[in-house]
N, C-alpha and C positions, 0 to 999 in steps of 0.2 A: 788653831782653835780645837778644843777637845770636843769630840763627838758625844752628843747627848741623845737619849731616846725620847721619842715623842709619840703622841697619839693624834691622829687627824680625825676631826668630827665634822661631818658634812650633813646639812639639813635643808630640806625644802618642805613647804607647807602642804603640798598636795601633788598627786600624780601629774595633774595638768601642768603645774608649775615645773616639775621635774622634767617634763618632755619639752615644754615650750619656753620656759623662762630661765631662771638662774639654776641651770641643771646641776645635778650632783657631780657629774664628770668634769664640768667646768671648774667648780669649787675645788675638787680633788686635785686637778691639775695645777691650780694656783697655789695650793698648800704645798704640793710636792716641789714646785719651783722654788718656793720660799725656803723649804727645808734644805734643799741642795745648796742654796746660797749661804745658809747659816750653819752648815755642818750638822744638821739634825737628821737622825735616822728614824724614819716612820716605822714604828714597830707594828702598829695595827691602824687600820682605817675603819671608821664607823660611818654608815650612811643611814639617815633617818628621813623617811617621807611622812612627816607628821607635824602638826601645828604645835608650837611651843608657847602658846599664849594661855594655856590652862595650868591647873595645879600639877598635872602629870607632865614632867619635863622628859622628853626623849633623850637628852644628853646624859641623863642619870646613869644609863647603862655604861657609857663610855667612862664616866667618873668612877663608877664602881670598879672598873678594870684597872684604873690608875691607882686605886687604893691598895691593891694587892702587892705587897713588897716584891714578890717573885717576878713581877713583870718589869720592875725597874724602870719606871717612867718618870721623866723629869719635866716634860712640857706637854701642855694640852693645846693643840693648834686648831683654831677656827678661822674662817674668812673674815668674820665681823661679829660684833656683839649680837646683832639681830639674828645671826645664824646660831648663836649659842642659846639665847632665850628672847622671847618677846613678851614675857610676863611682868616686866618692870624691874625696878631697882631691888625690891624685897626679894624676889626669887633669884636675881642675879647675885646678890650678896650671899645668899644661902648656898648656891652652887659653888661659887668661887671659894667660900670659906672651907668647903669640904676638900677642895684641891690643896689649898694652903696648909691645912692641917696635916696632909701627908707629903708636903714638900714638893708639890707639883705646881708649876707656874702656867697660868693661863696667858696665851699669846694670840693676838689677832693680827692679820695681814696689814691692817691700816695704821697700826702703831698707837692706837688709842689706849690700849692696856699696857702700862709700863711694867717692866720686870725689876725695876730698882726699888729697893726698900731703904728708907732713911730712919736713923735712930737719932732722935733729938737730944740724947744724952751721950752721944758717942765721944764728945770732947772731954767727958769726965771718965770715960772707960766704963760706964754703967749702961745696962740695958733692961728695960722692963717691957712687958707685953704692950702696955699703952703708949710706950715711947717710940715704938716702931710704927711706921705707916707708909703707905704708897702715895707719892705725890699726884698720881693720875687717878686715884680712887674716886674722887668726886666727879671727875670727867666721865669715868666709867659708869657711875651711877646715873648721871644725866643722860648718857647715851642709851643706857638700858631703858630709862623712862621714855626717851624719845622714840625708841623702837616700839614700846607699848602704845604710845600716842599715835604712832604712824599707822599701826594696824587698825586702831579705832577710827582714824580719819579715812583710811581706805575703805573700810566697811561701811562707814557712814555715807560716803559719796556713793559707793556702788549700790548698797541696799536701799539707800534713800531714793536714788533715781529709779531703781526697779519698782519700789512700792508705789511711787508716784505714777509711773507709766502703767502698772497694772491696774491702778484705780481709774486710769483713763480709758481702760478697755484694751490695752495692748498686751502682748504675750512676752514672757521671759522664760528662761530655763529651757530644758529639753522638752521637745514636743511629745505629748502623750500618744499612744497608739491610735491611729486613725487620722493623725494630723502630721503635717510638716511645717517647719518654721520657714517664713519668707520675710526678708527685710525689704521694706518699701519706703518711698519718700512720703512724708506726711507733713502737716503744718507744725508738728513737733520735732521735725528732723527725721532721720532714718530710724524707723521703729519696726519691731517684729510683730507680724500677724501670723495666723495659722490658716493653712489651707488643707483641703482633704488630701490624704495620702493616696497616690494613684492606685494602690492595691488595697491597703488596709481599710480605707474609708468604706469600701463596698461591703466588707464584713459587718461593720458597725451599723450602717444604715439598715442592712438586712436583719440584724438583731432587733432593732426597734420595730421594723415592719411586722416581723413574726410575732413579737410580743403584743403588738396592737391587734393583731387578728384574733387573739384570745382563744384559739382552738388547739394550741399546742402547749405541752408542759415545757418547763424550762430545760429539762434534759433533752427533749426532742428538738428544741431550738438549738441547743449546743451541738447536737449531732448534725443538724442542718448546716450550721456555720462551719463546722470542721470539714464537712464534705466539700465546702467551697475552697478549702485550702488554708484555713486559718492556722497561723503559727505565731507564737509570741516572738518579740524581737530578740535577736541574738546579741549578747554582750560578751566582751572579753573578760576572762577571769584571771586575776592577778594573784601572785604569791603573797601570802600574809606578811612574810618577813621582808620581801623585796617587791613592793608594788609595781615596780618598773618591769618585772619579769611576768610574762604572760604564760600561764600554765594550762589553759584551756578556754572553754567558753560555756555560757549558760544561756538558756532560752531555747527557742525553736520548738516550743511545746504546744500541743493542741489546747483548745479552750476547755475549761472546766466549768461546771455549773456555778461554783462559788465565785469564780472570776467573772463570769457572765453577769451574775447578780450585782457585783460591785460596779462593773462597766455601766450597766443600765441605769444606775442611779447617780452617774457623774453629771452635774449640770453643765460642764463645759462642752459636752456633745450636743447641747441645745444652744450653744454660744453664750453661755452665762458663766461668769468667773465668780466662785464663792469661796476662794481660798482665804486663809486667816489674815492676810495682809489687808483685805477689804473690810471696812467697818460695816458694810452691807454689800449684798450681791451686785454685780456690775454687768451690764450688757456688754459683750466684747465688741471690739471694732471689726470683727469678722463674723461671718455666718457659721452657725453650728452645722454639724452633719445632718441634724434633723431640726424640725420646728419645735417650739415650746409646746404646742398642742400635742404633737406626736410623742414628745417626752413625757408629758403628763399622762397620756393615755397608756403608754407602755409601762409606766410605774404603778398604775392602778391604785392611786391614792396613797402610796407609801411615802412619796415625796412629790410635792406640787409646786410648780413655778407660776407665778402670776406677774405679768408685765403690764403695768398701767401707765401709759404715756411716757415710756422710758424708765420708770421706776420699777425695779425688779424686787420681788420678795419671794423667798423660798420657805415653804412649810413642810415639816416633817409630818406626814399624814395629810389629811384634807384640811384646807383652810377654814377659818370660821364661816358660819352661814352668811353673815353680812358681807364678807369678802367675796364669797362665791356669787352672791346675787348683785353686788354692786358693780354691774357693768351691763353693757347693751345686750349681752347674750344670756339674760335672765330667762331661764325656760318657763317661768310663770307668766311672763308677758312676751311670748315669742314674736308677735306681729308688730312690735313697736316701730321697728325700722322699715317695715314694709307697708304701712298705712299712715297717711298723713292727716293732719288737722284740717277740716274744711274751711277754717277761717284764715290761718296763716300759712298752710301747706308745709309746715315743718313736721318731722316725724313725731308721732304721738309718744307720750310718756306713760309709764305704768307704775302703779303703786296701790297700796291698800290703806284706806283711812279707817280710823277707829270710830265706831258708832257709840251712841249713848249706852247701848246694852254692853259695851266692852268688846264686842265682836269686830273683826276687821272685814271690810268690804273692798274686794279687789276691783279695779277699774283701769280703763285706758283714759288718758286725760291730756289736756294742754292748758297751760296757765301763763302763756307768754303775752301778758297784757290783756288777756281775755279769758273767759271761762268756757271750757268744753270738757264734759266728762260722760263717759258711757260705761255703764255697768258691765262687768266681765261676761256674765251670761248672755246679755243682749249682743255684745260685740261678737262673741263666738258664734251665736246663732246667725248673725248677719254674714260672717265668713262662710259658714256652712251652706246657707242659702245660695250665696253667689257661686260657690264651687259646684253645686248641683247643675248650674246652668252653662258650665263650660265644656268645651269639647276641642279636640285637636283638629286643625285643618287637614284636608286631604293632601295638600302639597307637602305639609310637614311630615305626614306618614310616609310619603314616598321618599323624601330626602333622608328621613331617619333610617330607613332600611338601607339605603345606599351607603350612608356614612358609617352605619354600624358594621356592615360587611367589610368596608375599607379599614376600620379600626381593628376588626377581628383579624384581618389578614396581617396588619402590622404586629399585633400581639403574638400571632403564630410565628412570625419571623423572629421576634424577640425570644420566644420559647425555643425556637429552633437553634438560635445562637447559644442559649444556655445549655441545650442538649449537646451541641457541638463542644462546648467547654468541658462538659462531663466526659464526652468521648475522648477528648484530648488528654484529660487527667488519667482515664483508664489506660490510654495508650502509653502515657508517661510511666505509670506503675508497671506495665508490662515490659517496657524498656528497661527499667531499673532491675526487675526480676531476671531478665535475660543476661544483663551485665553481671549480676552477682553469680549467676550460674557459670558464666565464663571464668570469673575469678576463682571459683571453687576448684576448677580444673588444674589451676596452677599452684595450689597449696596442698601440703600433706599433713599439716597439724590438725589433730582431731578437735582441738579447742576452736581453732579458727573456722573449721568446717561447721561446727556446731553454731558459732555466732552467725555465720553466713546463712545457715538454714533458718535460724530464728528471724533474721532480716527478711528472708523470702516469705516465711509464714505471715509475718506482719504485713508486708506489702500485698500478699494475696488477700488477706482479710479487708484491707483498705480497698482493693480492687473490686471485691465482692460488694462491699457497701455502695461504691460508686455505680456499679451496674444495677443494684437494686433501686437506687435513687433515680437513675435514668429510666428504668421500667415504670416506676411509680409516676413519673412525670408524664409518660406516654398514656398511662391509664387514666390520668386526670383530665384529658381532653374532653371538652363538652361540645356537642353538636351546635353550630351557629343557628340552625333552624329552630332548635328549641327555645334559644334565647330570644329570637325575634318574635316567635309566637307568644312568649310570655310578655314581651314589651308591648305588642299589639293588643293583648288582652288588657294591659294597664291603661293603654290609650283609650280603649273603649269604656273603661271604668275609671276615669280620671279622678273621681272623688276619692277613691281608695289611695291613689297616688298623692293626692293633696292633703287628705285628712286621716288616712288609715295607719300611718306609721306611728310607732311608740315614741319616737323622738320628736317632740314638739318643735324643737329648733330647726330640724331638717324639714319638717312639714312646712314651717313658715318660710324657709329659704326657697323651697320649690314653689310655693305660692308667690313669692316675689318675682320668679322668672316668668310668671304669666303676663306681667305688665311691661309695656314699653316705657311707661312713665309711672312713678309711684302714685297709686290712687289715693283719693281722700276718702273718708268714711262715707260721705254723701255719694260719691261715685259708686261705691259697692252697693248701696241701697238702691240708687236710681238705675244701675246697670249702665253707666256711662264712662267707665274707665278706659283709658287708652291701652288696648291689649297688645301684646307682642304678636308679630305676624304668625307665630306658631299656633295661636289659639283663636277661636271665635266663640261667640255666644250661641247657645242652643237656638236652632231655628224657630222652635216653638215660642221661646222666650222673646226673640226678636219680633215675630209676627204679632205677638200680643201687645207690642208696644207701638205698632204702626199708626195707631190713632192718637199717639201722644205728641208732644211738642216737637220732637226731632225724629228724622228718618232712622237714627241709629237705635231708637227704641228706648225711651226713658220711662220708667215705671211711674205712674202718678203718685204724688207724695201723699201719704195718708196721715203723716204726723208732721208737725212743724219742727224746725230746728230747735226752737226754744223748748218744745216738749222734750225733744231728745236730750238736750243739754241739761235738763233738770233731772234726768233719770239717774238714779244712784244704785 
């Protein structure tokens, strides 16, 4: 057999496929074995790591090589038609026609592409362009279409399943910074959820904590996180012409303000998936690194997440007023869940009704088969009068001091651990500096010495920053005696604790701690609620009730329930 020249074309769709699936080396080895058996000399081999399903066909480069007469190519070898193209019959016909025009035959290892040409007028010794055809051409076109259909089927199955599981709240793809993927057994089979990364998650939780404090600029927060050792993930860098070849790495960089502002607005750090596959935001099957409340507070109204009964909504900016107030945490009616209806003992409701004048009148009320309504001003006055009569028990004051000192000691231990971490980082920087100094002794190149010197200077600056941070933490210590004295002052002036804060919701929450059982509105007026053991009624208030119905001290009723119910 006469030796002919050929070109070998190898293609895989991605780097991952090239490393784990139908590898380029495997294809190349099969083509070379085929060429040896058929007396074909492989003049040049092409390797493409690129999808062939689009308009740009990677094999065009190899076809262009075959067109040059100087290269003297007779055969174009591929493993199979789907390695030649996956764009369907139209693109297959166009690519093959270019080879035919220059006398190059396309050959596949599976024998689907025939090299024989038949002339339907050969018995008459006449040949036309239309009278010549390949008997296998139809089969080739069908195989090209099948290859196109196959990629559609593969992507439909894979992406369809991923979209469905994402909408259920599971995770897909590579885990973002702060998380790691974990496959678990679920009712839907083995699925992926995300868990906090053992190192990275601490950086992100601290980002949100510092943002919530509101006393630091974004730049100061970034410096704080970088001092904790923040570095972006490191990825391998591949050669553009040969993606299988690793030429370096990227990443390992400290946090920047711009990146921080992007991270802080990502809903998945609050356990909410809002990617484009979801027609609406979905609460994930795993907890976020922070709660939704912390996320909203950290974003300061730029992006807001609201979760009502499992239905999640995300607003760019603050949500509409009706959406903000349509929940039990409406600051206009903070005591709803802490005071009950005297008739049915269910938590009171709060709303404003429109009067004949067109004005709205706010009130607490209950309409569960009966009518009870208290004007907002009268209700708040009742709360205020009751709070004036409260005081802390002596036993609680004693226990508070003991528990406070115990918790303070725990906090000091935690701060001590943080300081130890800073000292370890300082020691690590010092060790790196000494190591570079030793390496300088063994080099003579001026350029190398300059690079080493720059590294030492950089490490010295990082070390100084860590030392300053450690000193600042030591300066931030507060005397426990000062805190206890302040707490004792608040206990002596409990009204300020219950009513003096600017946050009405917090005032109401503290008010709810006063009771062992949620009081009714009548209990607050009569002085008969069941108090928490931490509190007691003012002695003067109790003694003034000794002549009343109960030894606990019930204030004589001056108005009837019917009179109060009719108050608006």
